[in-house]
Phi, psi and omega in degrees: 000135181268132185240140171251104183273123186243129169274118186237130175266107181259013186302315183297318179294321178303313183289314184295319187254002178054055180239171180285173186296321180290316178297318179299319179294319179296318179296319180295319181290331185286343178054040179276153175279175186301317182296320181293319179295316181297323178297315182293319183279345182296140175269010184294121177241011182287118182281144182262165174248121175287140176240026181298146181303319182300323182287316181299317181295320178295317179295323177297322179293323178292320176296324177296321177298324177295314180296325183272357183059041177281158171267131183245133182250134179252122177257114187254194180225163193263002176265182184302317179296319182293317181288325176293321177300315181298317180297319179298314183290321178296315180300323180294313179296322176299317181296331178272000181059038176264124177303131185209162173214166180216161176206132173249124186290156173291122184306322189263323181275328185245336179082190188275139167085174180293132180248160177299323180297320178294322177299316179297319179293320178297318179297319181295334180266006174091012176284135181243356175219132177244136174240118174272146175229131181060023175192172175127328184291342178248007183274055189298315180296318180295319181291323176294321177297319178298320177298317179300323184269001178074027180258127174286145177231131169258113176271116172243117190203167176228001181286162185301132176268115180239358176216163177299139182260124185277060180211145180286330184243118178227116177253117189208145179306330179298335183256008182249175179298155185300333179301335186255019187297332187253023179291144169277181177302319179292328177295321177294315178300322180295322179297321174298315181298313183297325179287338181265318187235002179084197187278133173224121184302318184297323180285326174300317180296319178301316181293322179294316177297320179298322179296320176294316181297328181267008176053049178281154175300138183274062182224163174056222184298328180296322177298316178296320178300317182293317178298319176299315182299317181295320178296318181291317179298325178296336177259014177063040175241124350282159182297333181295304181296316183296334179293342183274352177281150176294136181305130177079003183284155174291136182267101177216181184296330178293317179298319178297316182297324186258339184252328184258307187301313181299326180290321177293320180290331187297328183294318177294330180281337186242052188293346179283342179241004181205166180236115186298335180295334180289340180296326181299315179297321177298313183299327183265000184285147173242004181276118180302320182295313181294320179297314181298318181293317182288326177302318178299317178297317179299318180294324177293318178296318179295321176296322178294322177298316178298315181296318180296319179295318180296314181294318179296316181298318180297315180294318181294325178298331178284354181257003185295146175230196185266005182293149180292336171238131181270124174247106189247105185240133172213126182300340182266359176298150182272116187303323186293343181240015178302316180295320179296316179294317180299318179296318180297316182289318179301319178295328183278320186258353178058045173222152172294143187225135169248129173243123189234147176228174180254139176224098185066235179264012178251146169253119188232153176177197186224152176238148174229140188250188177232156178305130180106343180243115180273096185292326180295312181292330179299317185266354189300332183257017178277104185293336186283352181288130178277331177211144183200140176189169177139210180208191187306318189262350183208137177223157169235141182207163174214148178220157175288145184304324182293341181262002189298311182296321177296324178297312179301317180297318180297320178298314182296319180296317181293324181296335181295331182243003182268103184277130173205157180227125180299126179262112180295126183290128181256134178245146180261136175231135180273127179284128178225167175271153176298336178291341180281347185272089182229164176306312185297314183293322179289316178300326181294337177300339181295343178293343179269358183279140357289135190289119183298134184288343178266004172280168173301142180298138185279054176262141179233146178244122178254111185266332183268064185285138174226095185278119178267329187204155178218131176229139184231137174236184180294334185252341186208165168237130181243119176257140172255121183256131182274145168203177186293340182272005179110357175091174179209162177266143172241119189246128174248124178267122189296339179298343178291339173073024180279157172278107186276117180285152177293324177228151181210155183269338182195172181228143176241136178181192177252154184250141175204176173256120181265127178243115180224110182057240183269358188259127177233120186221148168294145186214139171252120175269114191286128173257333180196165179247140172264115184273000000 
């Protein structure tokens, strides 16, 4: 890993904002303006109500459905944001006593978003209003079918709008006040809900967790949602989501990212052994017995997802060749974890990777890239692709099985003239003294939580190392570093795969407070060694 070590004077920030030395350095390095700093440091968790015209009109249509005793159908999505969005909208309709149903499509058999076939089924069952959540702006065929059948559709979504939307009602951050610019799909659904039924803590928590899961910018209303969610989860609200956290763990955005979001996502990825629609009932449940039983099921599905990813990655690694882009296809690969396997392999071999499986007469999968190679632009002009989407670092695509060999040949031919250079990713670390690593200074970093992703990375480099003790296990090496405040632990986890030097001049890592049984210590989690 390439490091840019920065000497940062945070004195002015420390004095102006009355923060600790580490926090002051991060603020100084981030080059934020006054308004941005005040937003991050603000303890304001008061949620706002959007009064955008698009939102008011959508709410009026839902109230009309209530007056007319209409049946309302909710069309959801299969990732964490999508299932939380679906749960928010269903809970809202239930609170209004509006007859309703919902459906989240099978990721592999039906694909993403509301389909024309689903609209036809909804019409046949007597639904006269459809509400999409976390999808809809690209559901052109489905929206046209709804018009043909005389069904109104409220599109609530946050994805990029690149074509006219064939719906009278569209609720989207682009059409809302600037405060709501960074809402996820669940955040948009929550704004509809709050305008209809007021504030509900459980639904606020769902929207905050969804924002973390969808990697939204931690600013404006989304920041408040996330702070609310973390506070609520610490109080076990709602009991469903909080049950997915590790017992006794600190409740922060990292815990949500690693303990809750993967479990919610795993059901959509493993549709052959689970049904993503059941997650909605779990999220809204208040039954301790049902929550406990479903939590066990979720953990089993997530464990199966991990095992499938591990097995696929191992098998795919055995298929590597000398080509500059790896195309790894096996009809028995598990479609739901192709992207996870591709990412793992790309990180290990430093080449762009496609991992593909078979689904009927289609070969489908995901690609993950490396810095310097724009995978989206590389594949954008391939006419033989039946489906394609993504961005520079990740793509999803499908081709007909009969076109596969021609596809491989085309990729290889294009690579011969496609110039790119791997750009080694550089990370910045702030140089500090070992004397700065104290309980008070590390605890003060919490004023920046949830930590904005567009801030400087919170890496620190300690150059004046004084190792008092070293302990090693099969999984880690723990160094005890001395300072005037009583010292701190520096922990290296061997799974990182670094070449650990016998002696080193400094350490780079992140800082936290480690709580283990009766022991509470300042801690540096090592990312690299300065030789």
